[in-house]
KOLNULUM-245851 format. One record per residue (C-alpha): residue in three letters; x, y, z. Coordinates in pm, 1 decimal, m for minus. Example, Ala and Ser with C-alpha at 12.3 -4.5 7.8 and 13.67 -1.06 7.14 Angstrom:
KOLNULUM-245851
residuo/u/v/w
Ala/1230.0/m450.0/780.0
Ser/1367.0/m106.0/714.0
//
This chain:
KOLNULUM-245851
residuo/u/v/w
Unk/3360.7/3312.4/m34.0
Unk/3550.8/3101.7/m216.5
Unk/3314.4/2881.1/m486.2
Unk/3366.3/2537.5/m407.2
Unk/3299.2/2631.8/m2.0
Unk/2953.6/2755.9/m58.3
Unk/2843.8/2490.4/m297.4
Unk/3005.9/2234.4/m39.5
Unk/2831.4/2431.7/182.1
Unk/2492.8/2425.3/m18.6
Unk/2542.8/2027.2/m59.2
Unk/2548.6/1998.3/326.3
Unk/2289.7/2193.8/418.0
Unk/2057.1/1929.8/169.1
Unk/2247.8/1670.3/332.1
Unk/2207.2/1730.4/683.9
Unk/1808.8/1861.7/587.9
Unk/1913.2/2204.7/725.1
Unk/1660.0/2438.2/525.7
Unk/1798.8/2764.4/721.6
Unk/2168.5/2703.5/610.6
Unk/2047.5/2614.2/215.5
Unk/1897.4/2947.4/256.1
Unk/2180.7/3156.4/363.0
Unk/2405.5/2997.8/149.0
Unk/2198.9/3026.7/m162.8
Unk/2189.4/3403.3/m110.8
Unk/2557.2/3368.8/m19.1
Unk/2632.2/3235.6/m386.6
Unk/2354.4/3498.0/m558.3
Unk/2591.4/3758.7/m369.7
Unk/2875.0/3626.3/m478.0
Unk/2758.6/3615.2/m812.1
Unk/2780.1/3255.0/m882.7
Unk/2588.0/3100.1/m1210.1
Unk/2226.4/3016.6/m968.0
Unk/2164.6/2676.4/m1176.5
Unk/2573.2/2618.0/m1128.9
Unk/2430.1/2603.7/m750.7
Unk/2159.2/2410.4/m754.8
Unk/2335.5/2172.8/m937.5
Unk/2636.7/2117.1/m814.3
Unk/2508.8/2267.9/m484.1
Unk/2147.3/2157.0/m377.1
Unk/2124.2/1871.9/m604.1
Unk/2493.5/1705.1/m570.2
Unk/2365.0/1664.6/m159.7
Unk/2013.5/1506.8/m244.2
Unk/2204.9/1256.9/m503.0
Unk/2451.0/1238.4/m214.3
Unk/2156.3/1149.4/61.7
Unk/1972.9/937.1/m179.9
Unk/2289.3/707.1/m235.1
Unk/2268.8/663.8/178.8
Unk/1915.6/564.0/122.3
Unk/1967.0/311.2/m85.2
Unk/2246.7/114.0/100.9
Unk/2017.5/170.8/450.2
Unk/2255.5/409.3/542.6
Unk/1928.9/683.1/534.9
Unk/1604.0/646.0/584.4
Unk/1250.4/838.6/490.0
Unk/1258.0/1101.9/729.6
Unk/1630.8/1183.0/627.8
Unk/1484.2/1177.4/288.2
Unk/1199.5/1435.5/324.4
Unk/1436.6/1735.2/554.3
Unk/1658.4/1690.8/253.9
Unk/1376.8/1740.0/54.4
Unk/1259.8/2043.0/225.0
Unk/1601.8/2170.9/246.3
Unk/1729.3/2139.9/m122.0
Unk/1312.0/2280.2/m201.5
Unk/1394.2/2561.6/46.9
Unk/1743.2/2659.5/m144.4
Unk/1585.8/2633.8/m459.7
Unk/1318.2/2882.0/m444.8
Unk/1575.5/3158.0/m387.9
Unk/1754.0/3057.9/m708.6
Unk/1546.5/2961.8/m976.7
Unk/1420.9/3355.3/m1046.4
Unk/1826.7/3373.7/m1128.9
Unk/1820.9/3082.5/m1363.0
Unk/2012.3/3260.7/m1675.1
Unk/1764.4/3156.7/m1959.3
Unk/1945.0/3117.8/m2364.3
Unk/1581.9/3158.3/m2493.0
Unk/1629.0/2786.8/m2684.9
Unk/1610.0/2543.3/m2400.9
Unk/1248.7/2395.1/m2368.6
Unk/1127.2/2267.0/m1998.4
Unk/1085.3/1947.7/m1988.9
Unk/724.4/1984.0/m1762.8
Unk/684.3/1599.9/m1550.8
Unk/295.1/1572.7/m1405.0
Unk/302.4/1403.4/m1087.4
Unk/43.2/1296.2/m853.1
Unk/m90.1/1012.4/m636.9
Unk/m444.1/900.3/m818.6
Unk/m785.4/964.2/m677.2
Unk/m887.7/711.5/m356.5
Unk/m568.5/746.7/m223.4
Unk/m399.5/960.4/m6.6
Unk/m19.7/871.6/59.2
Unk/243.5/1090.5/m78.9
Unk/555.4/965.3/95.4
Unk/641.5/793.3/m240.7
Unk/516.9/1024.8/m493.2
Unk/748.3/1307.0/m306.7
Unk/1002.6/1133.2/m285.4
Unk/1062.9/1079.3/m699.0
Unk/947.2/1452.4/m760.4
Unk/1233.9/1563.5/m512.4
Unk/1504.4/1308.3/m721.0
Unk/1297.7/1395.9/m1068.5
Unk/1344.8/1771.5/m901.2
Unk/1719.1/1768.3/m846.4
Unk/1812.8/1559.6/m1195.1
Unk/1680.6/1908.1/m1385.7
Unk/1284.1/1801.6/m1402.9
Unk/1054.1/2127.2/m1359.4
Unk/766.8/1908.9/m1121.5
Unk/416.9/2010.0/m1188.2
Unk/288.9/1828.1/m836.4
Unk/m85.9/1787.6/m834.2
Unk/m71.0/1598.8/m503.5
Unk/m260.6/1302.3/m385.8
Unk/m603.8/1200.9/m430.3
Unk/m575.9/1333.0/m756.4
Unk/m870.9/1324.4/m993.2
Unk/m798.9/1106.5/m1302.0
Unk/m972.6/1374.0/m1526.1
Unk/m650.4/1624.0/m1367.7
Unk/m362.5/1490.4/m1493.1
Unk/m432.6/1469.5/m1897.6
Unk/m604.8/1824.0/m1825.9
Unk/m264.2/1971.5/m1659.4
Unk/m29.5/1734.4/m1964.0
Unk/m193.9/1932.4/m2230.2
Unk/m193.7/2304.1/m2037.4
Unk/175.7/2241.5/m1960.2
Unk/278.0/2013.5/m2261.9
Unk/436.8/1725.5/m2026.4
Unk/685.1/1525.8/m2128.3
Unk/550.2/1324.9/m1896.5
Unk/318.0/1214.3/m1639.3
Unk/407.0/984.3/m1309.4
Unk/136.0/815.4/m1106.2
Unk/135.7/634.0/m790.8
Unk/m92.1/473.5/m555.1
Unk/6.8/224.6/m262.7
Unk/m332.9/36.9/m213.2
Unk/m442.1/m223.8/m477.1
Unk/m831.5/m100.1/m571.5
Unk/m709.4/252.2/m678.4
Unk/m467.5/101.8/m918.7
Unk/m732.0/109.2/m1214.6
Unk/m747.7/486.9/m1205.2
Unk/m432.0/440.8/m1387.5
Unk/m555.3/268.6/m1687.5
Unk/m825.5/506.0/m1701.8
Unk/m556.5/773.8/m1722.4
Unk/m393.4/657.5/m1981.7
Unk/m704.4/609.7/m2183.4
Unk/m766.6/973.0/m2176.7
Unk/m466.2/1075.5/m2291.0
Unk/m531.1/847.6/m2560.3
Unk/m881.9/999.6/m2631.4
Unk/m704.5/1353.9/m2615.4
Unk/m469.0/1245.8/m2852.6
Unk/m164.1/1359.1/m2685.5
Unk/m75.8/961.6/m2557.1
Unk/233.6/965.1/m2704.2
Unk/319.5/1318.1/m2672.7
Unk/440.8/1229.9/m2344.3
Unk/605.9/911.7/m2155.9
Unk/386.9/784.8/m1872.5
Unk/572.6/617.7/m1567.3
Unk/361.9/458.9/m1252.3
Unk/513.0/359.5/m959.0
Unk/397.8/279.4/m573.5
Unk/436.7/m91.8/m393.7
Unk/169.1/m312.9/m562.7
Unk/279.3/m159.9/m953.0
Unk/515.0/m424.3/m1147.7
Unk/672.9/m446.0/m1464.7
Unk/368.5/m670.3/m1588.0
Unk/123.4/m412.1/m1464.4
Unk/303.0/m107.4/m1643.7
Unk/294.4/m316.5/m1955.0
Unk/3.6/m436.3/m1913.8
Unk/m201.0/m59.0/m1907.2
Unk/m13.3/83.6/m2193.5
Unk/261.8/254.7/m1923.3
Unk/625.7/322.7/m2066.1
Unk/749.7/193.2/m1722.0
Unk/776.6/170.6/m1396.4
Unk/1057.0/145.5/m1101.0
Unk/1117.5/11.9/m759.5
Unk/1270.0/328.1/m587.5
Unk/1289.4/688.5/m654.1
Unk/1664.0/702.9/m795.3
Unk/1600.4/455.6/m1051.7
Unk/1281.9/619.1/m1179.6
Unk/1495.1/908.0/m1229.6
Unk/1697.3/673.8/m1427.9
Unk/1415.4/534.3/m1628.3
Unk/1246.0/881.1/m1710.5
Unk/1546.1/996.9/m1846.1
Unk/1632.8/698.9/m2077.0
Unk/1277.3/734.5/m2197.4
Unk/1251.2/1062.3/m2282.7
Unk/1568.3/1042.8/m2468.5
Unk/1410.8/911.0/m2752.5
Unk/1089.5/1125.4/m2755.6
Unk/1140.8/1320.4/m3123.7
Unk/1102.9/1677.9/m3136.5
Unk/755.8/1721.6/m3192.4
Unk/525.9/1566.5/m3041.9
Unk/304.9/1790.3/m2952.8
Unk/212.3/1958.4/m3313.5
Unk/m115.3/1914.9/m3387.8
Unk/m54.8/1660.6/m3679.4
Unk/127.7/1443.3/m3436.4
Unk/m167.6/1486.9/m3230.2
Unk/m436.1/1402.3/m3472.7
Unk/m234.2/1095.7/m3580.1
Unk/m214.3/1025.6/m3206.1
Unk/m607.4/1040.7/m3222.6
Unk/m634.9/791.1/m3520.2
Unk/m392.9/538.5/m3395.1
Unk/m650.5/505.4/m3073.5
Unk/m963.9/572.5/m3216.2
Unk/m1005.5/188.0/m3300.3
Unk/m913.7/47.4/m3015.0
Unk/m1130.4/339.9/m2751.1
Unk/m1431.0/267.6/m2992.7
Unk/m1422.8/m117.4/m2892.0
Unk/m1402.7/m34.6/m2520.4
Unk/m1661.0/259.7/m2547.0
Unk/m1855.4/m8.3/m2732.2
Unk/m1830.6/m238.1/m2464.5
Unk/m2147.2/m247.7/m2205.8
Unk/m1979.7/m150.0/m1888.5
Unk/m2082.9/m467.2/m1661.5
Unk/m1993.5/m528.8/m1285.9
Unk/m1811.6/m791.3/m1326.5
Unk/m1799.1/m859.6/m896.3
Unk/m2155.1/m856.5/m906.5
Unk/m2215.1/m1139.0/m1207.4
Unk/m1893.3/m1372.7/m1060.4
Unk/m2097.8/m1341.2/m741.3
Unk/m2405.1/m1442.4/m881.9
Unk/m2245.0/m1778.4/m1053.5
Unk/m2041.1/m1869.1/m781.3
Unk/m2335.2/m1868.1/m544.3
Unk/m2549.1/m2049.4/m780.7
Unk/m2290.7/m2297.2/m829.1
Unk/m2210.9/m2391.2/m433.0
Unk/m2426.2/m2605.7/m388.1
Unk/m2291.3/m2824.6/m679.4
Unk/m1940.8/m2780.8/m623.7
Unk/m1846.5/m2738.2/m237.7
Unk/m2022.9/m3013.4/m72.7
Unk/m1810.9/m3230.3/m266.0
Unk/m1504.2/m3140.6/m88.3
Unk/m1333.8/m3362.7/116.4
Unk/m1266.3/m3217.3/395.5
Unk/m1212.0/m3329.7/761.3
Unk/m1190.2/m3079.1/957.0
Unk/m1420.2/m2735.6/1046.4
Unk/m1259.0/m2432.5/936.0
Unk/m1221.8/m2357.7/1290.4
Unk/m1059.0/m2643.9/1375.8
Unk/m826.5/m2622.6/1080.3
Unk/m754.9/m2282.7/1159.8
Unk/m661.2/m2370.2/1485.9
Unk/m493.9/m2689.5/1472.7
Unk/m272.3/m2476.6/1246.9
Unk/m198.3/m2229.3/1435.9
Unk/m62.2/m2474.7/1674.0
Unk/145.3/m2660.1/1429.5
Unk/m126.3/m3023.8/1467.4
Unk/m224.6/m3167.3/1220.7
Unk/m441.9/m3154.3/939.6
Unk/m647.9/m3206.0/658.1
Unk/m480.6/m2933.0/459.2
Unk/m332.8/m2579.1/454.6
Unk/m616.4/m2298.5/565.1
Unk/m633.5/m2083.9/282.9
Unk/m829.3/m1699.0/331.3
Unk/m719.1/m1380.0/103.1
Unk/m783.5/m1064.5/207.3
Unk/m1151.3/m1058.8/15.4
Unk/m1268.7/m760.2/289.5
Unk/m1513.6/m575.6/4.8
Unk/m1498.0/m794.7/m280.1
Unk/m1766.1/m1045.8/m61.0
Unk/m2029.1/m707.7/m28.5
Unk/m2135.8/m838.8/m386.0
Unk/m2205.9/m1136.0/m277.3
Unk/m2464.4/m961.6/m40.5
Unk/m2508.3/m703.1/m173.1
Unk/m2406.0/m349.7/m94.6
Unk/m2171.2/m94.8/m175.5
Unk/m1831.0/m32.6/m10.0
Unk/m1975.8/254.1/193.1
Unk/m2238.3/28.1/323.8
Unk/m1906.9/m189.1/415.6
Unk/m1743.5/m4.7/515.0
Unk/m2020.1/186.9/781.5
Unk/m2297.1/m2.6/856.2
Unk/m2252.7/m288.7/1087.1
Unk/m2470.4/m460.6/978.1
Unk/m2418.1/m495.8/666.1
Unk/m2026.9/m580.7/708.9
Unk/m2114.6/m864.9/909.8
Unk/m2347.1/m956.7/625.4
Unk/m2032.1/m977.1/368.2
Unk/m1842.9/m1142.7/642.5
Unk/m2077.4/m1446.7/635.7
Unk/m2076.0/m1431.1/258.8
Unk/m1699.4/m1428.0/192.6
Unk/m1620.4/m1743.6/459.2
Unk/m1907.7/m1933.2/276.4
Unk/m1930.0/m1877.5/m79.6
Unk/m1507.5/m1860.4/m80.8
Unk/m1476.4/m2067.1/115.8
Unk/m1248.2/m1924.6/348.0
Unk/m1124.6/m2076.5/664.4
Unk/m1104.2/m1744.8/848.9
Unk/m1204.0/m1350.4/762.2
Unk/m970.3/m1060.1/843.5
Unk/m1236.4/m785.1/848.4
Unk/m1022.9/m491.8/659.5
Unk/m1253.4/m191.1/586.8
Unk/m1020.8/101.2/557.0
Unk/m729.0/243.9/763.4
Unk/m890.5/588.6/885.0
Unk/m1091.0/459.7/1129.1
Unk/m969.2/622.3/1367.8
Unk/m914.9/946.9/1199.4
Unk/m1225.4/971.0/1110.7
Unk/m1327.0/986.1/1531.1
Unk/m1059.2/1216.5/1590.2
Unk/m1179.1/1457.6/1317.1
Unk/m990.0/1428.2/1041.4
Unk/m1199.0/1484.1/681.8
Unk/m1298.0/1089.3/539.2
Unk/m1454.6/1062.9/235.9
Unk/m1668.0/738.4/183.1
Unk/m1711.9/641.7/m238.4
Unk/m1993.3/402.6/m253.4
Unk/m1764.4/129.8/m468.2
Unk/m1389.0/215.1/m292.4
Unk/m1256.2/202.1/18.7
Unk/m1304.9/581.5/258.5
Unk/m997.9/761.7/228.8
Unk/m875.9/1033.8/503.7
Unk/m861.8/1374.3/247.2
Unk/m796.7/1577.7/537.2
Unk/m600.7/1550.1/809.9
Unk/m566.8/1794.8/1140.5
Unk/m350.5/2063.2/1143.2
Unk/m247.8/2073.8/1507.6
Unk/m37.8/1806.6/1706.6
Unk/m189.5/1999.9/2038.1
Unk/m536.9/1996.1/1966.7
Unk/m534.8/1608.0/1969.4
Unk/m811.5/1459.1/2188.8
Unk/m846.6/1057.5/2293.6
Unk/m1255.2/1077.5/2090.2
Unk/m1547.5/925.2/2340.6
Unk/m1570.4/549.3/2205.0
Unk/m1960.7/604.9/2165.7
Unk/m2207.9/485.9/1986.5
Unk/m2229.8/769.8/1635.1
Unk/m1801.4/655.2/1629.8
Unk/m1680.0/496.4/1347.9
Unk/m1515.4/252.8/1648.9
Unk/m1810.1/222.6/1764.0
Unk/m1984.4/120.4/1448.1
Unk/m1671.2/m148.2/1379.1
Unk/m1676.8/m284.1/1745.8
Unk/m2023.3/m384.2/1666.2
Unk/m1994.7/m513.9/1376.2
Unk/m1726.5/m740.2/1452.2
Unk/m1994.1/m888.3/1773.9
Unk/m2238.5/m957.3/1486.1
Unk/m1959.5/m1135.4/1180.7
Unk/m1810.1/m1312.9/1482.7
Unk/m2171.2/m1434.1/1548.6
Unk/m2221.2/m1545.7/1224.8
Unk/m1875.2/m1719.3/1150.7
Unk/m1903.8/m1913.3/1427.1
Unk/m2221.0/m2054.9/1323.0
Unk/m2041.9/m2130.6/1002.9
Unk/m1753.9/m2329.4/1206.2
Unk/m1554.0/m2034.7/1142.5
Unk/m1293.3/m1775.4/1332.4
Unk/m1310.6/m1421.2/1318.0
Unk/m1018.7/m1240.0/1249.1
Unk/m1126.2/m826.7/1359.8
Unk/m834.6/m552.5/1221.6
Unk/m754.7/m226.8/1340.1
Unk/m536.3/70.8/1325.9
Unk/m166.9/67.8/1475.8
Unk/m140.2/370.8/1690.2
Unk/128.3/527.8/1426.3
Unk/m132.8/397.3/1094.7
Unk/m392.4/565.2/1277.9
Unk/m189.0/882.1/1336.3
Unk/m1.8/952.2/1019.1
Unk/m378.7/907.8/883.4
Unk/m510.7/1201.9/1120.1
Unk/m214.3/1403.1/1072.8
Unk/m52.3/1348.4/737.8
Unk/215.1/1051.8/675.6
Unk/466.4/1286.1/577.5
Unk/435.4/1505.6/789.3
Unk/459.7/1287.5/1079.2
Unk/764.1/1137.3/960.9
Unk/943.5/1451.7/906.5
Unk/860.1/1587.6/1236.4
Unk/957.1/1253.5/1392.3
Unk/1314.0/1396.4/1334.6
Unk/1245.8/1723.4/1355.0
Unk/1038.2/1763.3/1667.7
Unk/1004.5/1414.4/1801.2
Unk/810.2/1534.9/2149.2
Unk/521.1/1647.1/2029.9
Unk/511.5/1354.1/1789.4
Unk/578.8/1130.3/2035.7
Unk/277.7/1293.2/2259.7
Unk/65.2/1263.3/2030.4
Unk/123.7/927.8/1922.2
Unk/67.9/837.9/2246.7
Unk/m295.8/1040.4/2265.6
Unk/m389.0/781.7/1916.8
Unk/m262.6/480.5/2111.7
Unk/m470.6/586.2/2434.0
Unk/m745.9/527.6/2142.9
Unk/m615.4/236.1/1971.0
Unk/m615.7/83.9/2345.5
Unk/m973.7/183.0/2433.8
Unk/m1081.4/m59.4/2053.1
Unk/m904.4/m296.9/2164.5
Unk/m1080.2/m349.7/2511.6
Unk/m1439.2/m296.5/2322.0
Unk/m1333.2/m542.5/2035.1
Unk/m1218.2/m846.2/2355.0
Unk/m1474.1/m728.1/2604.4
Unk/m1823.6/m666.0/2330.7
Unk/m1721.4/m794.2/1991.3
Unk/m1531.1/m1100.9/2115.3
Unk/m1344.0/m1242.9/1795.3
Unk/m1107.9/m1524.5/1762.9
Unk/m799.8/m1319.6/1665.8
Unk/m779.1/m938.2/1687.0
Unk/m514.0/m804.5/1435.8
Unk/m344.0/m493.5/1397.1
Unk/m220.9/m291.0/1126.3
Unk/195.3/m177.7/1121.8
Unk/315.5/m71.2/814.5
Unk/560.7/175.3/996.3
Unk/719.0/m131.4/1089.1
Unk/950.6/m105.2/760.5
Unk/1344.2/m129.3/691.7
Unk/1321.9/159.3/430.6
Unk/1082.2/403.2/612.6
Unk/1254.8/387.5/988.5
Unk/1561.9/204.5/1111.5
Unk/1497.4/m43.9/1368.7
Unk/1615.7/228.5/1636.2
Unk/1388.7/485.8/1544.9
Unk/1108.8/227.5/1506.1
Unk/1138.9/148.0/1860.4
Unk/1200.2/530.8/2017.1
Unk/813.1/566.4/1820.3
Unk/585.7/270.4/1806.4
Unk/842.0/46.1/1845.9
Unk/801.2/69.8/2280.3
Unk/431.1/123.8/2293.5
Unk/425.5/m220.9/2076.1
Unk/614.6/m373.5/2329.6
Unk/508.8/m183.0/2652.9
Unk/99.3/m120.6/2612.9
Unk/m4.8/m344.7/2327.2
Unk/142.8/m643.8/2329.5
Unk/93.5/m650.9/2724.0
Unk/m340.4/m612.7/2651.1
Unk/m311.7/m860.5/2390.1
Unk/m169.3/m1067.9/2676.0
Unk/m404.5/m918.7/2956.5
Unk/m724.8/m1109.3/2766.2
Unk/m555.4/m1411.9/2655.0
Unk/m551.3/m1320.9/2317.4
Unk/m277.2/m1370.7/2070.1
Unk/m42.5/m1104.2/1881.5
Unk/m164.5/m1074.6/1549.1
Unk/22.9/m826.2/1287.0
Unk/m87.8/m718.1/931.9
Unk/242.6/m550.3/774.6
Unk/225.3/m519.6/381.6
Unk/529.4/m345.6/378.8
Unk/836.2/m394.5/131.1
Unk/1100.9/m479.9/409.8
Unk/939.3/m517.1/757.6
Unk/1166.5/m523.6/1039.2
Unk/1154.7/m910.8/1071.3
Unk/1350.8/m933.8/1413.2
Unk/1147.4/m674.3/1644.6
Unk/873.8/m952.1/1579.4
Unk/970.6/m1165.0/1902.1
Unk/978.9/m843.6/2151.1
Unk/637.4/m816.2/2108.2
Unk/605.5/m1195.4/2101.1
Unk/408.6/m1216.5/1754.4
Unk/216.8/m1525.3/1714.5
Unk/43.7/m1456.6/1349.5
Unk/189.3/m1233.8/1050.6
Unk/2.6/m1117.8/724.3
Unk/290.3/m1008.9/473.2
Unk/346.7/m972.4/216.2
Unk/680.9/m1041.7/m105.7
Unk/812.8/m839.9/m303.5
Unk/996.5/m1043.6/m551.9
Unk/1125.0/m712.7/m723.0
Unk/1250.8/m579.4/m339.6
Unk/1410.7/m958.5/m209.5
Unk/1769.2/m762.6/m305.7
Unk/1691.2/m514.7/0.9
Unk/1525.9/m731.4/246.1
Unk/1160.7/m855.5/104.7
Unk/1177.9/m1199.4/206.3
Unk/910.2/m1503.9/66.8
Unk/756.0/m1819.6/253.2
Unk/1060.1/m2056.2/279.6
Unk/1267.1/m1758.2/466.2
Unk/998.7/m1682.9/736.0
Unk/887.0/m2053.9/758.2
Unk/1281.1/m2139.1/835.3
Unk/1409.5/m1828.2/1090.9
Unk/1071.7/m1742.8/1281.1
Unk/818.6/m2035.2/1200.7
Unk/866.3/m2247.2/1483.5
Unk/760.6/m1912.1/1671.9
Unk/519.1/m1789.5/1466.9
Unk/236.7/m1862.2/1199.0
Unk/281.1/m1679.7/861.1
Unk/3.3/m1578.3/562.8
Unk/37.3/m1411.2/249.7
Unk/282.9/m1441.4/6.4
Unk/25.0/m1402.1/m312.0
Unk/m40.1/m1093.5/m522.1
Unk/m389.6/m986.4/m498.6
Unk/m325.5/m800.7/m852.9
Unk/m333.9/m1119.2/m943.2
Unk/m701.6/m1160.8/m913.1
Unk/m838.6/m955.4/m1132.1
Unk/m785.9/m1180.5/m1390.3
Unk/m1081.3/m1416.3/m1465.7
Unk/m1008.8/m1503.4/m1815.8
Unk/m925.3/m1876.4/m1912.8
Unk/m562.1/m1799.1/m1834.3
Unk/m628.6/m1701.9/m1527.6
Unk/m795.2/m1904.1/m1349.3
Unk/m568.9/m2136.7/m1481.7
Unk/m293.4/m1961.8/m1327.6
Unk/m392.6/m1864.6/m1023.0
Unk/m514.2/m2254.4/m999.2
Unk/m159.8/m2402.5/m1090.8
Unk/m12.7/m2092.0/m867.7
Unk/m203.0/m2192.4/m615.8
Unk/m65.6/m2597.2/m610.0
Unk/277.3/m2431.8/m638.5
Unk/240.4/m2256.2/m354.5
Unk/91.9/m2547.1/m112.1
Unk/375.5/m2787.5/m199.2
Unk/671.4/m2558.5/m154.3
Unk/508.5/m2445.5/178.0
Unk/483.0/m2772.0/311.4
Unk/746.0/m2927.4/197.2
Unk/981.8/m2604.2/372.9
Unk/717.3/m2676.0/640.7
Unk/861.5/m3032.3/681.9
Unk/1244.0/m2962.5/590.8
Unk/1157.2/m2744.9/890.1
Unk/1025.4/m3036.1/1153.2
Unk/673.3/m2874.3/1110.2
Unk/297.7/m2986.5/992.4
Unk/88.6/m2699.6/914.2
Unk/182.8/m2347.6/1036.2
Unk/120.8/m2127.8/710.5
Unk/m209.6/m2006.9/586.8
Unk/m243.0/m1958.2/230.4
Unk/m330.2/m1581.5/188.1
Unk/m286.4/m1251.8/m45.1
Unk/m35.6/m966.8/147.1
Unk/m226.4/m705.1/72.7
Unk/m639.7/m624.5/17.7
Unk/m813.0/m762.4/m330.5
Unk/m942.9/m489.2/m512.9
Unk/m1291.6/m413.0/m457.8
Unk/m1370.5/m463.6/m796.0
Unk/m1181.3/m793.0/m868.7
Unk/m1388.8/m1080.9/m968.1
Unk/m1513.0/m1344.9/m705.9
Unk/m1413.5/m1653.3/m968.6
Unk/m1071.9/m1580.0/m971.6
Unk/m1083.6/m1567.4/m547.4
Unk/m1289.7/m1961.9/m521.6
Unk/m991.5/m2019.6/m836.3
Unk/m780.5/m2001.7/m518.2
Unk/m989.2/m2101.5/m235.3
Unk/m1135.7/m2423.6/m421.2
Unk/m829.0/m2534.0/m525.3
Unk/m715.2/m2554.9/m196.0
Unk/m969.2/m2697.1/m34.4
Unk/m1034.7/m2962.4/m354.8
Unk/m623.3/m3048.0/m407.1
Unk/m549.0/m2959.3/m41.5
Unk/m600.8/m3295.1/147.3
Unk/m406.1/m3561.6/m106.1
Unk/m153.5/m3234.2/m158.6
Unk/m80.1/m3315.5/218.4
Unk/m136.0/m3624.7/255.1
Unk/127.2/m3682.7/m4.0
Unk/441.8/m3480.5/155.3
Unk/288.5/m3538.7/516.1
Unk/202.0/m3849.2/507.5
//
């Protein structure tokens, strides 16, 4: 068989995601004495480049990439042992993993695949990786680079810890450190001392290759390591000399101490419930409502651990009450974590004392999924009870309560693992859809419990997979989309409740919202992803604002900075956002249908005074600004 035909067959096998064909022609390449490295680069890797380019153009989606990766690795497993080494080449080892506390691995796996296709030897530590394992693996493999990822704002600080550990070991300058994930920006990467970040897998490869090209050859010599230790000795000594403080607790006490002298002075003429309800109906208000997703940060007012906040109904309700009161928020969105359903289905969930719970052990068999009984002792029961108590406390403060639950697809991916579900959705859809039906039945039971027992004013459902870079609109509609349309939305209607969605994805399927009559949408705006479809308040209000109330836009990472400069910037940014939103509303014949909020959860270790810098600014300056613009 001709060499060109074999290489083309390997390429096609990867593009089609066909492991069997990839293995067949990998063996054929060896039988025909093709160079194994050439077969990988000009056959398998070429196919990965093609499917990646299709993905970047919106012509392919994540399931296709995952299947293509499986096909590429299937072929590589056969060919790699036969690569001829000249004895002088040095392997470019790259350590990759998702940081501790985060079990998301799709983005990490895509980066790993593209870097493998580019010739890097990837050492995958997996997800939820203990922070010290990165430095340990880098030393063992004399790594060229470390690539860390996270999808959660709550675990981003772990990346800086890893970099400090590299400095302590004297190996920080021996490698490139890249960080990535939806909430990671270039400014964040710069602030923690990383070499770079990238918005997607292909760009990550280009960025790493460019950075690696500038590395000297002797970075792992004893003299280089000794010099690196000396370089960082002073800065590390300064950090270690600092007394570790709980910034959240300290600033919570500060906010509480100042509360009675600050909040009563705000010139507000509506209760929180009146303001939120009027804005929801686009009626005239005294100012725009404000409610950043402070969630676990509010536990510092109680105080209690994050574990208590997420597992104790009474503590959760206390946190809701404190958040509404001391942050002066117009509603509370009750996000604890996204593995409530997974725990009840039998997945292993870890409950850190001061961080978000995470599903660390998935079920193995779709067929063995059984709908749990919603009873005392389950996490769903606890969440319902917590929202019942929280609603009572919110109403005592004349504020509406917004409970939050997982959508069916979020539940299933936490139960079985996101990478597996998205791959199987393409290769074994009937099994996945049956499992999704099972997860949906439990979600429906939780919804009924919320509507009948907890009775919050609003129930928000999390739909993270309505994402145009993960699934096409057609693929989504064939899975969770049809469930939203035919089962979830009718249940909202049955209980006379508005459909409220939270989706912090970068590129949601905005056009699908009308299919389930969405009335409130909590979104995230990623400026770096604007060219791919991430939208800001101007577009959303102009395009969908008559039918849907939006809230989001503000990056939760900004709340980590409570320096004088950070507080001033938060206040200025809040004023600018209010002004822009109000002008956009007015230009579109509207009055108030928007809420100042964050698109994702503020990290649970954030300072409280950076949050009041936003909420108090809205309360203090908002009425005057509203009157100036709206009359």
